[in-house]
C-alpha positions as CSV (number, residue, x, y, z in Angstrom):
1,M,-0.2,0.2,0.0
2,S,1.1,3.6,-0.8
3,I,-0.1,6.5,1.4
4,I,1.2,9.7,0.6
5,S,2.8,11.0,3.5
6,I,1.0,14.0,5.2
7,H,3.3,17.5,6.1
8,S,3.7,17.5,9.9
9,G,2.5,21.5,9.5
10,N,-0.7,20.4,8.3
11,C,-3.5,20.5,10.7
12,S,-5.1,16.8,10.2
13,T,-8.2,17.4,12.4
14,C,-8.9,20.9,11.1
15,F,-12.2,21.2,9.3
16,S,-10.4,23.1,6.3
17,H,-8.4,19.6,5.8
18,F,-11.7,17.6,5.3
19,V,-13.4,20.6,3.2
20,D,-10.0,20.2,1.1
21,T,-10.3,16.7,0.9
22,C,-14.0,17.0,-0.3
23,E,-12.9,19.0,-2.9
24,K,-10.4,16.8,-4.2
25,I,-12.7,13.8,-4.0
26,R,-15.2,15.8,-5.9
27,A,-12.8,17.0,-8.7
28,T,-12.2,13.7,-9.9
29,N,-14.6,11.0,-11.6
30,S,-12.2,8.1,-11.1
31,K,-13.5,6.1,-8.1
32,N,-9.6,4.8,-7.6
33,M,-8.6,8.1,-7.2
34,K,-11.4,8.4,-4.7
35,V,-10.3,6.0,-2.8
36,N,-6.7,7.2,-2.6
37,I,-7.4,10.8,-1.5
38,L,-9.8,9.6,1.2
39,S,-7.2,6.7,2.1
40,D,-4.8,9.7,2.3
41,Y,-7.3,11.6,4.7
42,L,-7.8,9.1,6.6
43,Y,-4.2,7.9,7.2
44,S,-3.4,11.4,8.2
45,L,-6.1,10.8,11.4
46,N,-4.4,7.8,12.5
47,D,-3.2,9.0,15.8
48,D,-6.9,10.4,16.5
49,E,-9.4,8.2,17.5
50,E,-11.6,10.8,18.1
51,S,-11.9,12.8,14.9
52,L,-11.3,9.3,12.7
53,P,-14.6,8.4,13.7
54,I,-15.8,11.5,13.2
55,A,-14.6,11.9,9.4
56,V,-15.7,8.4,8.1
57,L,-19.7,9.0,9.5
58,F,-19.4,12.5,7.5
59,F,-17.9,11.0,4.3
60,S,-20.7,8.2,4.6
61,G,-23.1,11.0,4.6
62,R,-24.2,10.8,8.2
63,I,-23.7,13.2,11.4
64,F,-24.5,10.1,13.8
65,P,-24.7,6.3,13.8
66,Q,-27.2,4.7,12.2
67,G,-30.0,4.2,15.3
68,S,-28.6,6.9,17.1
69,K,-31.1,8.6,19.2
70,F,-29.5,12.1,18.1
71,V,-31.5,14.0,15.7
72,M,-30.2,17.3,14.0
73,N,-33.8,18.4,12.8
74,I,-32.4,21.5,11.2
75,G,-34.8,22.3,8.2
76,Y,-34.4,24.3,5.2
77,S,-36.6,27.4,7.0
78,T,-34.1,27.7,10.1
79,V,-31.1,27.5,7.3
80,I,-32.5,29.8,5.6
81,Q,-32.7,32.4,8.6
82,V,-29.5,31.9,9.6
83,L,-28.0,33.1,6.6
84,S,-30.3,35.9,6.2
85,E,-29.0,37.1,9.3
86,I,-25.5,36.5,8.7
87,A,-24.8,38.2,5.4
88,T,-26.2,41.4,3.6
89,L,-28.9,39.8,1.7
90,D,-32.8,38.9,2.3
91,S,-34.7,35.7,2.1
92,N,-35.8,36.5,-0.9
93,Q,-32.6,36.8,-2.2
94,I,-31.5,33.6,-1.0
95,Q,-34.2,31.7,-2.1
96,K,-33.5,33.1,-5.9
97,I,-29.9,31.7,-5.2
98,Y,-31.2,28.6,-4.2
99,L,-33.4,28.2,-7.4
100,Q,-30.1,28.7,-9.6
101,H,-28.0,26.5,-8.1
102,G,-30.4,23.7,-6.2
103,D,-28.0,23.4,-3.2
104,M,-28.0,24.6,0.1
105,G,-24.2,24.3,0.2
106,A,-23.9,26.8,-2.4
107,I,-26.0,29.2,-1.0
108,S,-24.2,28.9,2.0
109,E,-21.0,29.2,0.9
110,Y,-22.0,32.4,-1.1
111,A,-23.9,33.9,1.9
112,V,-21.1,33.2,4.3
113,S,-18.8,34.9,1.8
114,K,-21.2,38.2,2.3
115,K,-21.5,37.7,6.3
116,N,-21.2,40.8,8.3
117,M,-21.0,39.3,11.9
118,I,-18.1,38.2,13.4
119,S,-17.3,36.2,16.2
120,L,-17.2,38.0,19.6
121,F,-14.4,35.4,20.5
122,Q,-10.8,34.7,19.6
123,Q,-11.6,32.3,16.5
124,Q,-9.6,28.9,16.3
125,P,-9.2,26.9,13.6
126,L,-12.8,24.9,13.2
127,T,-11.8,21.2,14.0
128,L,-13.9,17.4,13.5
129,S,-14.3,17.5,17.1
130,S,-15.3,21.2,17.8
131,I,-18.1,20.5,15.3
132,Y,-18.9,17.2,16.3
133,V,-19.9,19.0,20.3
134,R,-21.9,21.4,18.6
135,F,-23.7,19.4,16.1
136,K,-24.6,16.9,19.7
137,K,-25.8,20.3,21.4
138,I,-28.0,21.2,18.4
139,A,-29.6,17.4,18.9
140,D,-29.6,17.7,22.6
141,T,-31.4,21.2,22.1
142,I,-34.9,20.0,22.9
143,G,-38.5,21.5,24.0
144,S,-39.8,25.2,24.5
145,G,-37.5,27.5,22.5
146,S,-35.6,24.7,21.1
147,S,-35.9,26.3,17.7
148,K,-34.1,29.6,18.4
149,D,-31.4,28.0,20.5
150,K,-30.6,25.8,17.6
151,K,-30.4,28.4,15.2
152,N,-28.1,30.5,17.5
153,I,-25.9,27.6,17.3
154,L,-25.9,27.1,13.8
155,K,-25.5,30.3,13.5
156,G,-22.3,30.4,15.4
157,L,-21.0,27.5,13.6
158,L,-21.9,29.8,10.0
159,I,-19.8,33.0,11.6
160,D,-16.7,30.9,12.5
161,S,-16.8,29.5,8.9
162,S,-15.2,30.5,6.0
163,P,-17.1,30.4,2.8
164,L,-16.0,26.8,1.8
165,E,-16.3,25.3,5.3
166,A,-19.8,26.8,5.4
167,K,-20.6,25.1,2.2
168,Y,-19.6,21.6,3.4
169,L,-21.5,21.8,7.2
170,I,-24.4,22.9,5.4
171,K,-23.9,19.5,3.2
172,I,-23.6,17.4,5.9
173,I,-26.3,18.8,7.9
174,N,-28.7,18.0,5.1
175,G,-27.0,14.2,4.4
176,E,-26.0,15.4,1.1
177,L,-22.2,15.7,0.2
178,R,-22.7,15.3,-3.5
179,I,-18.6,14.4,-3.9
180,G,-19.2,11.1,-5.6
181,L,-18.2,8.9,-2.5
182,T,-20.5,5.8,-1.1
183,E,-20.2,4.4,2.0
184,G,-19.0,1.4,0.0
185,L,-15.7,3.5,-0.8
186,V,-15.3,4.6,2.4
187,E,-15.3,1.2,3.5
188,I,-12.7,0.3,0.5
189,A,-10.2,3.3,1.9
190,I,-10.8,1.8,5.3
191,S,-9.3,-1.5,4.5
192,K,-6.6,-0.1,2.6
193,V,-5.4,2.4,5.4
194,F,-5.4,-0.1,8.2
195,R,-4.7,-3.4,5.8
196,Q,-7.9,-5.1,6.8
197,D,-9.4,-7.8,4.2
198,L,-12.2,-6.1,2.7
199,K,-14.6,-8.8,3.1
200,D,-13.8,-9.3,6.9
201,L,-14.4,-5.4,7.3
202,R,-17.9,-5.5,5.6
203,N,-19.4,-8.2,7.8
204,A,-18.4,-6.3,10.8
205,M,-20.4,-3.7,8.9
206,L,-23.3,-6.2,8.9
207,V,-22.9,-6.9,12.6
208,S,-22.4,-3.5,13.7
209,G,-24.0,-0.9,11.4
210,D,-22.0,1.8,12.7
211,I,-18.9,2.5,10.3
212,S,-17.3,4.9,12.9
213,K,-17.0,1.8,15.6
214,V,-15.9,-0.5,12.1
215,V,-13.1,2.3,11.5
216,L,-11.6,1.6,15.0
217,L,-11.9,-1.9,15.1
218,A,-9.9,-1.7,11.9
219,K,-7.4,0.3,13.2
220,R,-6.8,-1.8,16.6
221,N,-6.6,-4.7,14.3
222,L,-9.9,-6.4,16.3
């Protein structure tokens, strides 16, 4: 197996690295190239057992494992409201852009490029873990006033994001990554990185149904 080395100065767990990887995967039609790019990325997370399972979930079009009690419940109208609040755009303009592109990720990228708000705190790079913590917080927010609270958490995330990061945050939330990557290709990449038999890995998936657990089993050679 040949894995391209990752420069030590690169922030492997930063969301910007995940986003750059998504763009590279989207840019090629070759399944083999997609697997190689993803393998390279997963290898860079080899020493981080917190970020690795999050990454494979996101790449598989999920936020939480199948059957999880956590549900985001962030709808189209909430996203539109948040984008209209953080950017110099009204909701009608945003809806017009949506009709042109048909993709909430593209709207988010455009709106955040026009944002007129900044974070009140010293901004640290978004990481897979920091995003996942806020996703869980959104899912945990229920009951009276929860809609407003969910919106405020999402707003904070988007304010802290670059336009390209915002594009993929919304794509992940909507479960529509749209980069030509299937869970099957993610499984192939995992088997390649951790030198596991693909058939064994897929059997583990049949038993578990949770790719975030399976990737850790593969890493630990269990």
